[in-house]
N, C-alpha and C positions, 0 to 999 in steps of 0.2 A: 226817148220818144214818149210823148204823153198819150194816154188813152182817153177817148171820150165815151165810146160805146163799150160797155162791159156785158158780155154774154155768159150766163151761168146755166148749167144743165144738171139736174139731179135725177138719179134713177136707181131703183132697186134692180140690180142686174141678174139676180138669181144664179150666181156662180159664174166665174170667168176663168176657171182653170183650163177649159178647153181652148186650145190654140185658135181654132177657126172662129169660134164665137168671139173671143177677145179681139182678134184681128178685124173681124167685120164691124164690131162696135167701135173700136178705136178709129178705124178708117172713116167710118160714118161721122163720128164726132169731129174729126179733123176736117172733113169736107164741109161741115157746117160752120167751121171756124169758131167753135166754142172756146171761150177763153178759160173758164174754170169749170171743171167737171167734178161732180160729187157723186160717188158710187157707193151703194150699200149692198150688202151680201155679195161681196167679191169672192169670198172663200179663199182669199189669198193667205199663204203661209210664208213665213219669213225665209225659209230655206230656198224658195224659188223666186225671190225678189228680182234677181237679174233677168229672169224670163219675162216678168210682168213689165219691167221698165223698158225692155228692148223694143217693144212694139209701139210705145208711146213716144212721139216726137215732142219732147218738152220735159217738164219737171213732174215728178211723181212723189207723193207722200202717202204712206200706208199705215193703217192700224191693222196689224195682222191677227188672224185667228189661230187657234191651236188645232183647228180641224180644216181639212180641205173640202168640207161639205157644209159648212155653216159659218155665219157671221163674217166679219171683215169689212172695213170701210176705207175708202181712198179718196184723195183729192189729186186731180191732175190739172196741170196748167200748161197750156199750149206753148210751143216754141215760138218766140217772137213777141209774146205778150210781155210788155214792160212792167215789171214790179220789183220791189225790194223785199227780200225775205227777212223777217224779224226772228220768229221762232215758231215751233209747233209743239203740240202736246197730244199724246194719245193714251188711251186707257189700256189696261192689260187684258180686257175681256173681248177685244176685237169689235167694240161697238161705238166708239167715239173718237173723233180726231178734231183738233182745233188748230187753225193756222192764223198767225198774226202777220200781215203783210202790209206794205205801203204801195198804193197806186197813185201816181201823180202827186207823191209826197203827202198823201193823206192815209192815215192808219185805218185798216179794216181788220175785223176779226171774223173768220169764216169757220163755222162749226158744222160737222157732218155726223149724223146720228143714225143708229139702227137699233130701235127699241125691241125688247123681248116680246114674244107672243103671249105668254101667260100674264094675267093681270097682276098677280102678286110680284112677279119678277119685274114687270114694267113699272109698277108703283115704286119699288126700291130704286130702279134705274133712274127714273125722273127725279127722285129725291136727291140722289148723289150728283146727278147731272146739273141740278140747279146751282149748287155751290161750286161745282167744277168749272162751269162756264164763267161764273162771276169771278172766280179765282184766276183763271188763265187768260180771259179775253182782255186784251189791252185797250180795245176800243169798245165803249158802250154806245157811242153815237152812231157808229157804222158797223153794226153787228148783224150777221146773217146766220140763222140757225135752220138747217134743213135736214131732210132725210125721210126715212120710213119710220113713222111713230107707232105704227100698228094699233092705232085706236082712232075712233071717230069723235070729233069734237061737237057733234050734234047734241043738243040739249036732252033728247030722249034717251041717250046712252049713258048719261051721267049717273043714273040711279044704280046701275049694276056694274059699271066699270069705274072702280075707285081710283084708277091711275090717272083719270082725266083731271081730277082736281090738282094732282101733282104737276101735270103738264101745264095747266093754267097758271100755277104758281110760277113756273119758269117764265111764261109769257108776261105775267104781271111784273115780276121783280126785274126782268131784263127790259121791260117796256117795249115789247115786241108787237108787231102787227102781222096778221095773217095776210100775206100778199095776194093770195087768190081772191079772198073776200074783199080786200081793199080795191081790187080792180073789177071783179066780176060778182058783185053781191047777189045777182039774180041767177047765176049759173052754178050748178051743183059741183062741177069739177071733179068727178070721180076719177080715181087714179089706179084702183085695183080692179082687175077683171076676173069674172068667174070662169067656170069650165067651158062655158059657151062663148068665151071671148068678149063678153059684154061688160063694160065698166059698171061696177056695182057699189063701190064705196070709196070714200076719200080718207085715206090713211097716210098719204104722203103730203108733206107741207114744206113751204119755204116761209119762215118767219123772219121779219126784218125789223130793225129799230125804226122808230118814228122818223128820224132824220133821213135814214136810208130810203124810206118809202117815197120821199119827195122826188127821187131820181128815176123811179120806175117808168120805163117806156112801154113795155108790153109783157104779157105772160101767156104762154100757150101750153097745151098738153100735146105730147108727141108720141106717136107709135114708133117703136124701134124697128130696125130692119129684121127680116126673118133669117133664121139659120136653118138651112136644109128644109125649107118650106114650113118650119115650125116657129112658133112665137119665141122670141129671145127671152121674154119675161112676162109674168102675169101682171106687171105694173106698167103704166104709161110713164113716160118721162115728163118732167116739169122743166120748161125753159123760161127763164126770166131775163129780160134785157134792161139795162140801166143806162141812162144818159148822165154821166158823171158830172158834166158841167152844171147840171141842175141841183147838185148836192149842196146843201147848206154846210158851210165849213165850221159851224159851231161858234165857239167863243174865241177861235184863233189860238195863237201861241200862248201858252200859259207861262207866266213868269212868277216865281215865288216872291212873296213880300218878305224881304230879308229882315224887316223890323221884328218879325216873329222870333228870330234867333236871340233877341235881347229880352224876350218874355220868358221868365222863369217857369211859369205854368205850362207854356207851350213846350219847352224842352223836357220837362218832367213827363208830360202826357205823351209826347212823341216817342220817348224812350219806352214807355209802357206799351204803346201801340205797336212799335217795331218788335218788341219782345214777344208779343202775341203772334206776330207774323214769322217768328224765327224758324219754327219747324217747317212752315210752308216754303220759306226761302232756302233753307238748307237741303230740301228735297230736290232742288234744281241742280243739275250737274254742270250746266254751262254758266260760266261767270257772267256772260252778257245777259243771260236770262235773269240771273240773280239781281244784277244791277238794274235792269229794266223793271223788275218786280218791286225793288226797293224804292226806285224813283216814283213809280205809280202809287205806292203806299203813302209816301211822303206827300205827294200831290193831293191824294184823296183826303188825308188827314188835315192838311193845311187849308184846303177849300172848305171843308166842313167846319173847321175852327173859325175861319173868317166869317162864314155865314152866321154862326152862333154869336160871334161878337157883334156883328152888325144888328142882329135881332135884339140883343140885349141893349145896345146903344139906343136903338129906336124906341124900345120900351121905356128906358130911362127918360128920354127926351119927351115922350108922350106924358109921362107922369109929371115932369116939370112944367109942361104946358098947362096941365090941369090945375096945378097948384098956383 
């Protein structure tokens, strides 16, 4: 069954080890019929995975923390939502998880992040995340990067928060768009609330690739349900809906130009390129993931070579015309 409307929800949950809190949040999200849920600060530990999965009716993917009182990120997909699972990657620090899935036979890469509070740690985190996302995301055209980034992208904060330049590097290199600004340029969109429950700063974001932005239907800030008359979190949730039929399919199915295989230079350089990727490929335990990574590397190399050859050919033709 195909999906046309995709509903995504992102929230810093401030810990979900409490059964009642977890149950209230999960039931609320399922009542909203959210398709993909991205949670930060779950505080989930691997030894209790069976407990976390028991209350969610659907698929659960976790990046566990080594502490039941900090970190942890998760991706939940509701039961009945039609998708094909490709693979997923998670870090050892409980701060990032990436899923590669297909929806309506189109590949998507979904990234959920929880950045550190301290500027120095956050700067290092964004630096490693930059290469990590580009390494494991199988789709650059339909890429979603969201979470609690623990920093403000306002220009006035750039001078003392040196991590912002590293986050901007991710945005630039992955060609991402700030979805809230894309839709609500004149609205501040604060996501973090102070002790008086007043939204005071914007540190939670949903970044999406240019192509993905074409399919946005709406984006809203949501208060979460209360737990025993107390706030569930000091963050507001971000909900974004996409109409997938609006999505540009890109260049369609890629087919390799097999004439490259007769090119001696192509073969030599491809072997060198794959040799450089050897460590990255061998780190993957799953044979399917290795094969997908190898195919993606060959595609990337072949496309770049074709572009370079076409440029060189155009330059030669231009020179001949001048003569």
